[in-house]
C-alpha positions as CSV (number, residue, x, y, z in Angstrom):
1,M,-22.8,14.1,23.5
2,I,-22.0,14.4,19.8
3,N,-19.6,17.3,20.6
4,L,-17.8,15.2,23.1
5,I,-17.3,12.4,20.6
6,V,-16.0,14.8,18.0
7,I,-13.6,16.4,20.5
8,A,-12.3,13.0,21.6
9,I,-11.7,11.8,18.1
10,S,-10.1,15.1,17.1
11,A,-7.8,14.9,20.1
12,L,-6.9,11.3,19.3
13,M,-6.1,12.2,15.7
14,F,-4.0,15.1,16.8
15,V,-2.0,12.8,19.2
16,L,-1.5,10.2,16.5
17,A,-0.3,12.9,14.0
18,L,2.1,14.3,16.6
19,V,3.5,10.8,17.4
20,W,3.8,10.0,13.7
21,W,5.7,13.3,13.1
22,R,8.0,12.9,16.2
23,W,9.0,9.3,16.1
24,P,10.2,7.7,12.8
25,A,10.0,4.2,14.1
26,F,6.2,4.7,14.7
27,R,6.0,6.1,11.2
28,V,7.5,3.0,9.7
29,W,5.1,0.8,11.7
30,I,2.0,2.8,10.8
31,E,2.9,2.9,7.1
32,A,3.8,-0.8,6.8
33,P,0.5,-1.9,5.3
34,K,0.8,0.6,2.5
35,Y,4.2,-0.7,1.5
36,S,3.0,-4.3,1.8
37,M,0.2,-3.6,-0.6
38,L,2.6,-1.9,-3.0
39,R,4.8,-4.9,-3.0
40,M,1.9,-7.2,-3.7
41,E,0.8,-4.9,-6.6
42,G,4.4,-5.0,-7.9
43,R,4.4,-8.8,-7.9
44,C,1.0,-8.9,-9.7
45,A,2.2,-6.5,-12.3
46,D,5.4,-8.5,-12.8
47,L,3.4,-11.7,-13.1
48,Q,1.0,-10.1,-15.6
49,A,4.0,-8.8,-17.7
50,A,5.6,-12.2,-17.7
51,T,2.3,-13.9,-18.7
52,R,1.9,-11.4,-21.6
53,E,5.5,-12.1,-22.7
54,G,4.8,-15.8,-22.6
55,D,1.6,-15.4,-24.6
56,D,3.5,-13.3,-27.2
57,L,6.1,-16.0,-27.5
58,L,3.5,-18.6,-28.0
59,V,1.8,-16.6,-30.7
60,D,5.0,-15.6,-32.4
61,G,6.4,-19.2,-32.1
62,G,3.2,-20.7,-33.6
63,S,3.3,-18.4,-36.6
64,E,6.7,-19.5,-37.8
C-alpha cells in the first residue's frame, strides 16, 4: 500500500515537473506566490528604510 502511494506521488511530481518545463504560462502561474511574497518583502524593506531615515532625521534635527 505504501509503495502504491509513493509511486502515485512520484508520478504526480513527474507530471507537474514536465508541465512546468513545457508550458511557460503554467510556470508563471505556479511561481506567482513566490513573486508575490518577494514584492511584500520589498515593500516591508522600503518601509523599514524610510522609517530609519525618518528616525535619523528626528535625531539629527533635535540635536541642532
